[in-house]
C-alpha positions, 0 to 999 in steps of 0.5 A: 470545228475550231477549239483551244487546247493547250495554248494552241487554237485549232481548226480539223474535225469534229472527232478531234474535238479538245486534242492537240491536232488538226489541219490548221493550228496558232500558237496564241492566248487569245480568249476568242478566235478572232482575237488571235495575234499570231500567225496561223499554221497548216500541215501537209501530213508531214510539217507545219508551213507558215500561213500569214495571210490566214485571218480569224473574224468575228461576225455578226453584233460584235466585231473586233479588228485588233486586240490592244495589248494594253489597257489602262485602269483609270477613275477614282477609286472610292476615298481614294483606296489603291489609287496607287494600284491603279495605271496602265498595265501591259499584256503578257505575251502568249500567257494566260491564267484561267483561259484569259489573258494576263496584264502587268506593270512594269515588271519590278512592280507587283500589280498585275490584273487577271480572270478567276471565277468569273471576276477581274482581279488587280492584285498582287504577283503572288496572288495571280489566278487567285480569288484576292486582291485590292479590287474586282468585279463580277463580269465575265467579259472575255478583256478587261476593256469590255467589262461593264460590271461595277469594281469594288474596292478592299477596305482593310480598315472594314474588312469588306468590298466598297462598290466604286462606280467610277473605276473602269479599264480602258484599252490603250495603244502605243504611247505615241502615233503618226498620222501621215499621207498625201492630202487629196488635191482638191483639198489641201488644208488642214495638211499641218493637223499631220504629224505626231500624236501623243497619248494623254495617259490617265484620261479618257472620253467614250471609253477611248484613249484620246491624243494631242499634237505637241505644242498644239491644241489639235487633239485626236479622239473617238465618238460614234464610231469615227475617229476625230482631229480638231481643236481642244475644245471639240474633244468628244464632239462629232465634229473637227478637221479631219474624220475616219469611220473606223471602230478600232478601239486604238488608232494604229489599228484604224483601217478605215478611209481618211477624209478632210473637211474643207468646210462644205466637202468631205474629201477622202484621202486614201493615202493617209493613215496612222502608224506608230512613232519609232525614233530612228535613234536613242542612245544608251549612255550612263556607267556601270560597275567597274566599267565594264561593257562601255563600249556597248554603250552609244548611239544606236540606230533604227533597223529599217524594216525588222522586227524581233519577237514583234518589237523594233530593234537597233544597231550600235551606229558604227558597229553593227554587229551589236544591237539592241532587242526585246524577247520577253520580258526582257530588252537586250545588248548583245551580239548581232548573232545572239538576236532575238536570245535570252543573252547578252551584255546587257539587259533590262527587265521591261515590257516597253513597247519601245526601247526610249521607253523603259523605266526599270534597272539594266544590268551589266554581265560579269563574266568573272562571276558569272552573274548580273549586276545592276548598273542603276545609272544607265539610261536609255532615252530618243536621240534628240539630236536627230531632226527626222525624227518629227514625223511629215509627209511620208514619215517613218511608219512601224515595220509591219503596219499597214496602210489603208487597203495596202498589203503588208510586206514585211513579216511579223519576224525576220530570221535570225541571219547565219553566222558567216561562213555557215552553211545554212541553204535549204536542202531537199531530204535527198540532198546534203545539208552539211559540207566537209569542213577538213579532210579529216571530217569527210567521212564523218560529214557525210554520214552525217549529210545522209543521216540529218538530211531530211531534218535540217531541210525539214528545219530550215524550211521553217521561217529561220534557221534551225539550232542543233542539240546534241545529247546522249545518255552517261549510262555505263550500258550506253558509253558505246555505240552500236558499233563499239564507238566511244560515244561521248567522244563521236558526240563531241566529234560530231559536235565539232564537224556542225559548228565548223559548217556554221550551225549553232550547236548546244552541248553542254548547257543543253538542258536549259537551252533544250527546255528554253527552245520547247517553251518559246517555240513549241513541242511542234517545232523540235525535230528529233534525228537518231544517230544511233539505230537503237535510240529509234527503239527508245519509248 
């Protein structure tokens, strides 16, 4: 059977229904299994293995190829009430309320969309999950873009709900998409209609967003199960220069084959595909309080073929050890060996899909006072001097995007690279995952190799190097080990050897880091290894 429990979808036996166990599982808050976007994992009785080729698709009346992570609330509310509460909302990754996804505007704005007890609401952040808000609609749809009921607006003056039939929710994708590829030999006409398209915000046609080519009247829209490219005068109609029969909600999810017309016949263009357009360079500029971290500003270039937490990442030109990456709900500027972690020199709270769309206020880290200080003058923008940002045939595609009929060769997220000199080669349970760093460390290193070998091998067999958390109790009755050695001293010595071997270890700030690992990676990804025999008997 297939079921949902505690943040995971499971495939398992009938007598396991509702439990957090099964043969396969995936951590994803999707309201239906066919909407799952995360990577499935399969168990072999000892540990879980990534299964990137496993997919779940709906059959029957409703088929969904991809789940749009954006939704926009648009229309003309009656009497203009709460017009400012409308706009574009982004789904919060790995978060759900009452079994359905949650959406928010920029984190600096407290407007959110959620479901509760058969209704969908638009309201304040502190009302999340409650039956309250500025707007509501009675509809049990699993996703807001599937709502068919009539929205109601709260009139504070009259203290009543007012129906507003003009309000609707549509799924939207990325702000810019690229349609590129070779035209068929039999028909090279209209090749100039391919390229970059920008989404027209706040508008829709046939319940789909539509797009415009910059400095042109060429448009991209959806009508009657077909995506079309044609003149502005034809928007919404079933005619154009190019077409692709595909019911995808957003163009970057199109998997069908594009065709170009010559006036008489449609010619297939198997190599043409639609992807998100990503800037190859961005510039972080401005002033910082006390001129802190000014050297971290400058031009950053795209890390080709690399994603971090499902977002593109950038490295500083001339100093690739500095990077820009995303970790919900922040963008960070920090060290390469901190990549994908929630730390750095500069940060901004924003769910923007790419850095140039960030609109929040940046902050810089003040190490002297150990706090974040706002830097309102900081801005990040595309490098307009970069000439390769205008798409052309063979233009850059988003890492992980798949052209029609092609297989993806880029993983969802690449593993964090080990520190220089680190010993992170995968080891079998019978071999050592550590090496002695100094002659004085040899005995301890040998002991650790024997004790930790199997655990470290299991940890490193996943999708990236493991991190180690060393902990011990501090009570007077456990200050010494079973062999009479000082416990705290031995833990520090162990920490020294592990760090010298190149492992990322935590001790002083253990509680926060451990809880962070459990929250973001899941308890099933944490492997406990007892260094003292009496620990194994603890409940």
